[in-house]
Structures are given as C-alpha cells and as structure tokens.
Residue frames as qw, qx, qy, qz and C-alpha x, y, z in Angstrom:
[[0.084, -0.644, 0.186, -0.738, -171.68, 116.47, 255.49],
 [0.441, -0.163, -0.769, 0.434, -171.20, 115.81, 259.21],
 [0.366, -0.766, -0.303, -0.432, -173.89, 117.09, 261.57],
 [0.077, 0.435, -0.563, 0.699, -172.97, 118.74, 264.85],
 [0.567, -0.438, -0.696, 0.050, -174.07, 117.33, 268.17],
 [0.099, -0.512, 0.255, -0.814, -175.28, 119.74, 270.85],
 [0.345, -0.302, -0.819, 0.346, -175.97, 118.70, 274.44],
 [0.173, -0.540, -0.253, -0.784, -179.06, 120.58, 275.58],
 [0.610, -0.636, -0.070, -0.468, -179.72, 119.74, 279.20],
 [0.898, -0.417, -0.123, 0.073, -178.37, 118.77, 282.56],
 [0.676, 0.258, -0.207, 0.659, -175.00, 120.52, 282.36],
 [0.338, -0.916, -0.127, -0.178, -174.52, 122.51, 285.55],
 [0.599, -0.695, 0.312, 0.247, -170.92, 121.77, 286.55],
 [0.174, 0.702, -0.616, -0.312, -167.57, 121.63, 284.77],
 [0.340, -0.164, 0.926, 0.016, -167.67, 117.84, 285.18],
 [0.598, 0.518, 0.547, -0.273, -171.06, 117.66, 283.43],
 [0.430, 0.822, -0.182, -0.326, -169.72, 119.68, 280.51],
 [0.053, -0.582, 0.791, 0.182, -166.53, 117.62, 280.29],
 [0.524, 0.079, 0.844, -0.086, -168.46, 114.34, 280.19],
 [0.601, 0.676, 0.343, -0.254, -170.59, 115.60, 277.33],
 [0.286, 0.826, -0.413, -0.255, -167.57, 116.87, 275.39],
 [0.258, -0.410, 0.872, 0.080, -165.65, 113.63, 275.98],
 [0.595, 0.294, 0.736, -0.135, -168.65, 111.73, 274.63],
 [0.408, 0.225, 0.613, 0.638, -168.49, 113.79, 271.43],
 [0.116, 0.884, 0.424, -0.160, -170.72, 116.84, 271.82],
 [0.475, 0.459, 0.131, 0.739, -169.63, 119.78, 269.70],
 [0.083, -0.441, 0.186, -0.874, -171.21, 122.21, 272.13],
 [0.314, -0.398, -0.803, 0.314, -172.92, 122.19, 275.51],
 [0.179, -0.642, -0.235, -0.708, -175.79, 124.53, 276.29],
 [0.400, -0.177, -0.660, 0.611, -175.68, 125.91, 279.84],
 [0.191, -0.486, -0.166, -0.836, -178.51, 128.47, 279.86],
 [0.691, -0.575, -0.365, -0.243, -180.40, 126.76, 282.70],
 [0.729, -0.244, -0.323, 0.552, -177.25, 126.62, 284.81],
 [0.254, 0.186, -0.051, 0.948, -176.62, 130.32, 284.28],
 [0.404, -0.550, -0.286, -0.673, -180.25, 131.18, 285.04],
 [0.779, -0.500, -0.378, 0.023, -180.04, 129.17, 288.27],
 [0.732, -0.353, -0.149, 0.563, -176.58, 130.32, 289.38],
 [0.014, -0.926, 0.009, 0.378, -176.25, 133.75, 287.78],
 [0.654, 0.741, -0.136, 0.063, -174.06, 134.93, 284.90],
 [0.118, -0.785, 0.597, -0.114, -170.88, 134.86, 287.03],
 [0.859, -0.155, 0.480, -0.093, -171.21, 131.06, 287.11],
 [0.792, 0.602, -0.092, 0.051, -169.73, 130.95, 283.60],
 [0.094, 0.783, -0.570, 0.232, -166.35, 131.78, 285.20],
 [0.637, -0.351, 0.642, -0.241, -166.64, 128.75, 287.48],
 [0.907, 0.315, 0.268, -0.085, -167.45, 126.53, 284.52],
 [0.580, 0.757, -0.267, 0.139, -164.59, 127.85, 282.38],
 [0.158, -0.711, 0.638, -0.251, -162.06, 127.61, 285.25],
 [0.781, -0.180, 0.561, -0.204, -163.09, 124.04, 286.02],
 [0.872, 0.472, 0.130, 0.021, -162.77, 122.97, 282.40],
 [0.354, 0.826, -0.390, 0.200, -159.46, 124.78, 281.96],
 [0.410, -0.602, 0.645, -0.232, -158.01, 123.23, 285.14],
 [0.887, 0.044, 0.446, -0.109, -159.05, 119.76, 283.99],
 [0.748, 0.654, -0.052, 0.096, -157.48, 120.26, 280.55],
 [0.113, 0.816, -0.513, 0.240, -154.21, 121.55, 282.04],
 [0.631, -0.438, 0.601, -0.219, -154.00, 118.70, 284.59],
 [0.859, 0.157, 0.487, 0.023, -154.30, 116.17, 281.76],
 [0.324, -0.420, 0.495, 0.688, -152.01, 118.06, 279.38],
 [0.453, 0.634, 0.589, 0.216, -154.62, 118.72, 276.72],
 [0.277, -0.102, 0.153, 0.943, -153.87, 121.73, 274.57],
 [0.334, -0.023, -0.206, -0.919, -157.49, 122.39, 273.56],
 [0.662, 0.138, 0.495, -0.546, -161.08, 121.26, 273.94],
 [0.730, 0.483, -0.292, -0.386, -160.95, 120.10, 270.31],
 [0.278, 0.452, -0.844, 0.078, -158.13, 117.69, 271.17],
 [0.185, -0.058, 0.884, -0.426, -160.12, 115.95, 273.93],
 [0.631, 0.213, 0.114, -0.737, -163.56, 116.17, 272.33],
 [0.877, 0.226, -0.217, -0.365, -164.95, 112.73, 271.55],
 [0.217, 0.520, -0.815, 0.133, -162.00, 110.85, 273.02],
 [0.312, -0.054, 0.872, -0.372, -164.36, 108.60, 275.01],
 [0.698, 0.315, -0.008, -0.643, -166.80, 108.03, 272.17],
 [0.893, 0.106, 0.437, -0.021, -167.42, 104.74, 270.40],
 [0.667, 0.736, -0.070, 0.097, -165.66, 106.05, 267.29],
 [0.061, 0.813, -0.536, 0.220, -162.45, 106.69, 269.27],
 [0.776, -0.363, 0.487, -0.172, -162.48, 103.23, 270.85],
 [0.040, 0.476, -0.821, -0.312, -159.97, 100.72, 269.48],
 [0.037, -0.156, -0.979, -0.123, -162.65, 98.00, 269.70],
 [0.382, -0.114, -0.066, -0.915, -166.06, 99.60, 268.94],
 [0.677, -0.216, -0.625, -0.323, -167.87, 96.26, 269.28],
 [0.504, -0.200, -0.677, 0.497, -166.56, 95.80, 272.84],
 [0.039, -0.011, 0.215, -0.976, -167.57, 99.37, 273.64],
 [0.547, -0.168, -0.339, -0.747, -171.10, 98.68, 272.41],
 [0.681, -0.223, -0.698, -0.008, -171.36, 95.41, 274.35],
 [0.340, -0.105, -0.574, 0.737, -170.13, 97.04, 277.55],
 [0.243, -0.038, 0.087, -0.965, -172.71, 99.82, 277.27],
 [0.651, -0.180, -0.527, -0.516, -175.44, 97.29, 276.50],
 [0.604, -0.200, -0.718, 0.283, -174.51, 95.25, 279.57],
 [0.118, -0.045, -0.410, 0.903, -174.48, 98.39, 281.70],
 [0.450, -0.119, -0.180, -0.867, -177.96, 99.28, 280.46],
 [0.697, -0.202, -0.649, -0.229, -179.24, 95.78, 281.22],
 [0.487, -0.149, -0.666, 0.546, -177.78, 95.82, 284.74],
 [0.021, 0.046, 0.284, -0.958, -179.34, 99.19, 285.51],
 [0.442, -0.256, -0.509, -0.693, -182.81, 98.22, 284.26],
 [0.148, 0.099, 0.810, -0.559, -185.48, 97.86, 286.90],
 [0.284, -0.338, -0.703, -0.558, -188.98, 96.73, 286.31],
 [0.445, -0.318, 0.240, -0.802, -192.00, 97.78, 288.29],
 [0.901, -0.107, -0.214, -0.363, -193.01, 94.09, 288.24],
 [0.651, 0.271, -0.637, 0.311, -189.75, 92.69, 289.63]]
C-alpha cells in the first residue's frame, strides 16, 4: 500500500504549492495562508496554479504531480548526488 504525502507548511503562493506538487506531494495544506490572507485568497491560489498548468500544457495536477521527484528522474543516482552537493554547499557552521 502506498502512503500519501501531504505538505503541511509554508505554502502561501501558487508557486509554493506548485513546487510541493512537483516534488510529489499528494496534497498541500494552505490553512495558514487562508487565515493570513482571508478566504478569498483561495481564488488567487487556484488561478495561479491553473495559469501555470495551461502555460505548460498540462491537462491536470495529477499529470504534473511528482514530475520533479527522484522517482521520475532518468538517473536517480545523479539526482541524489546533486541534492547532496547542494546541501553541502549551503551548509554553514557557526565555527567557520
């Protein structure tokens, strides 16, 4: 049985939601964004996501979901190495 992945924080813009979906989230929780921006903000989020999908000729969220994940990568080992290198380059130490 495959478990679902839900993104639970930090999604306040259509771009935030799209990044999480592209990475493989099955759903994105936006309660904090709606509390901060009001319930009408959901329209902004939906329009932004819809515009992005149309511009890139996706027919659904399901079609694009996970397309930038390690599982969708033709060379998963290269994907993992690249992310590891990115993490190393971004590391800062309080002692450095």
